[in-house]
Structures are given as structure tokens and as C-alpha cells.
N, C-alpha and C positions, 0 to 999 in steps of 0.2 A: 704528639702522644695524646690516644683516644682515652678519655676518662670512662672507665667500664663501672656501671652500676647496675649489676645483675639482682634477679630476684633474690630475695634473702639479705641485700645488702651488700657493702664492701667485703672483700675478703679479710679474714679474720686473722689475728695471730694466734699461736699456740697457747699462749697465756690467757686468751679470751673465749675462744670459740665454744667452749662448753657452756657457755653462759649465754649464747647466741641463738635463743629460742624465737620463733617467729610467732608472737601472739598478736598480729594484726587483726583489728576486729572484723574484717571481711573473712578472713580465714575461720575464725572462732565461730562466725555464722554459719559458714558452709558445714563445718564439723557438726554444728548442732543441727543443722537442717539434715545432715546425713545420718546420724543417730535417730531422729525423728522419723525419718523414712523407714529406716531399718525395723523400729518399732510398729509403725502402724502397717507396714506391708510384710510382717514377718511370715505371714501365711502363704503369702507368694513367692517368698525369697528363701535361700538356703543361708539359716540367720549365720553359722560359723564363718563360711566364706566371706559372706558381708562385713562380719566384724573384724575377719581378718584383713579384707582389702582397706577397711577404714584404717587398721593399725599400721598397716603399711603406709597408708596416704599421710597419717601424722608422722611417721618416722620421715618421709622423704620432703615434707613441706613445712611441719612445725619444730621440728627437733634440731640441734645444733648441725646435723648431718646436713641440711639445707645450705646452710651459712659456710660450711667447710669446702663446698662445691665451689664456692666463689673463689677460693684460693687454690684448689688443687683439681687439674683436668681429671686425674685418676679418679676422684669422687664422682666428678661428672658421669665418668664411663659407669661407674657403678650403679649410680642412680638410674640411669638410662636403661642399663639391664635388668635392673629389679621392675622398671616399667613393663618392659616386654616380655620378662621370662617368671615374674611373680604377680604383679599387680594385674595384669591382663588377663592371666587364668582365673584368678580369684575373682573378678569383676564376673568373666563368662559364667563360674560355678554359682555365684550370688545370683545371677539374675535370669539362670537357667537358660542362658543364649545359645548353647549346644542345641537345643530344641529347633532353632532358627535355621531355615535352609537360606544359606546364602549364597547369593548369584554368582558365577565366574568357579573355574577350576581351582584345586589345590596349589597347581602350579603358578597360575596367575597370582594368586594371594600370598604365597611365598616369594615371589618375585617383588610383590608391592611391600610386603612388609621389610624384607632386606634393603629393597632402594630407599624407602622413607627412613630406617635407620641411617644408611649410609649417608643420604642427602644432608640429614639433620648435622651430621659431624663433617661436612665441609666446611674450611674454615670463614667462608662469607657467612654462611647462615649461622654458624655456631657463635659469629660475632654479634649478629643481630641477636640471637638470643640472648646473649649477655650484656645487651645494652636495651633490651624493651621487654616490659612484663607483658605486654601482648604477644609478641612473638614467643615468649618463653611457653606461654600457656599453649600458644597453637604449636607448639613443638611437644610440649607433653601429652597434650589432647591426641594428636595424629600419631604419634609411636604408639600408645596405649591401645587407641582405636584400632588401628592397622594391625597390631598384635592381638588383640581380643578377636578380630573376625578371623585372622589366620588360624588362632587355636581352634575356634569352633568348626574350621576345615577341617583341622588334624583329627579332632574327635570325632567328627562324623566320616571320616574316611576309612576303610580297611587299612589293617595294620600294615601290609607292605608299604602301601602308598604313604601312610602317615610316617612311617619310619624314612623315607627318602626325602620328604618334606623336611623332616626334622634335621638330618644328615645335611641337606643342602643350606638350610640357615646355619648350622654349626660351621660350613665351609665359608658362607659369607661373613659370619662374624670372624672366623680367624683370619679371613683375609684382610680384614680392615685391621685387626690387631696387628697382623705382619706390617702391614702398611705403616701404622704408628710405631712399632718397634723398631723399625729399621731405617725411618728418616733419618736424614743427615741435620736437619734443624728443627728446631721448635716452630710449629707452624699455627698455633694457638694463641694470636696476640694477647688476648684478655688474660692470659696466666704468664705472660712474660715478665711481670713485677710481682707476683704473687707467691711465688713459690719458693723465695729463697729465705725467708723466715721459718721456713719447714724444713730447710738444709736440703733443699733440691733445687736442681737448675730446671729451666722450663723444658729442657730436653728430656731430663732424667723423668721429670715427671710424665710427660708424655711417653715413654719408654715403658714405664711400670703400667700405665692405662692401657698400652698396646698389648702387654704381657696377661694383662686381666682380662682383656678382650678374646686374646688368643687361646688362653687356657681355660681359666675357671669359668668364664662367660659361655665359650663353646662347649664345655663339658655337661652344661645344664641340657643342652639339645640331645647330645649323646646319652646322656642318662635317660631322658624320656623317651628317645626311640627305642633303647633297649628293653625299658618296662613297658613300652606298648608291645614289643615283640614276645617278650616274655609272658604277658597276659594271653596274647593269641595263641601261642604255642600251649599254653595252660589249659585255655577254653578248649582248644582241639582234642587234648588228651582226654578232657573229661568227655566228651561227647562220641570220642572214639569207641 
């Protein structure tokens, strides 16, 4: 049996997880550097999104939420959805990345974004993430970067095309959620021995993660598509 030592440490039990803050020196230095960068370059940034992105970063990697992900695959899924659907657009807004022209069509970037998310949740790659800090950060960076570039393309695309891309992403996320929900066995070995203290079997934990992907996570993209279409129709009404 492999011993999994994921980033933020071994899986906590319910009685201790709330005390599992990640105060590693390198993490504190990173946060201090980001705060300094926001202060020094506040004239070139949008400060509120930048502070929002930093708050999300602290929640994901410093708060006990990070350690909880070592125990429950459901938490890992929520973590990764936050990367793609919250942290990435905040980064885009903070550094004004939407002003940059990204090569490639929106369709290509939609496929890259979805494929990146899917690949990192293939069991072999997921096991590598849960046993190597380097692979963990590669996963975090690639999901966030691909999502950020995809959001740039969405923002720069006329409303109908942007809505189609958002709905296509919703379908891709929902398909992964359905696959996890209806799987007949638990397929993520790092969680085979970590869910029992939370009164969940590994399969139940995986199924809950699938439902999260299938419904709430997918609805984020549906909501964004509706907002874009609503604003587009409103703008047309004003100019008519």
C-alpha cells in the first residue's frame, strides 16, 4: 500500500482539521511578496480583484481547507473548481489580462481548458499530485493558467460565442461529474483510507464529488453565460 503525503500533509481527522493551518515559511514569504507587489504596483492593477485573488489563495493553501483536501476527494474537487471558476477570473481582472490578445480560437482554448481539468483528475495523474509537491504545484498552475487564458478569450468574444463556450465547458464539467457519480468503485487510491473517519466510504466521497461537479460547479458556467447574454441584450436595447 502506498503512503500518500500530499501538500498540506497527511489527512486530518474531524477533531483536528480546523487547527491544520499551513504556515510554512515559504508560503508566508509568497503571501508577503504578493502583498508587496499589490502595494507597489497598485496603479497598474485593479486592487480589489487582486486582494480578492490573494484572499482565495490564502483560503486554498493556508487555511485548514487545504488539509481537509488530503482527507476528502470532494474537497479536492471544490478546490479545483475554485481555481478555474473563481481564482482565474480574479487574476485576469486584477492584472487586466483581458486587454491582451491571446492566439488561438475560443474553441481551441475551451478544449484546452476542459482537457487540462479532465487530465489532472485521471487517477494516475491525481495519484502523482497527491504524492509530490512539485506535481501538485504543476497541477495548480496549469489549471489556473489554462482557465485564465480561456476566460480572456471568453471576455474578448462577442456574447453568442462566449455563451456557447461557457455552455460547452458546463457540459464538460457535468460529464466528469456524471462519470464520478456513476462509477461502480472508488478509483482514487489516495482516499481509500482517509474518508472513513468522516463517516464516508471512498465511493460515497467520490459520488458526492461527482454531484458537486455535475450540479453546482456546472451551474457557475451556466450563470456566467446567462449574465453575458443578458448584458448583451441590455446593451442592444439601449442602442436601439
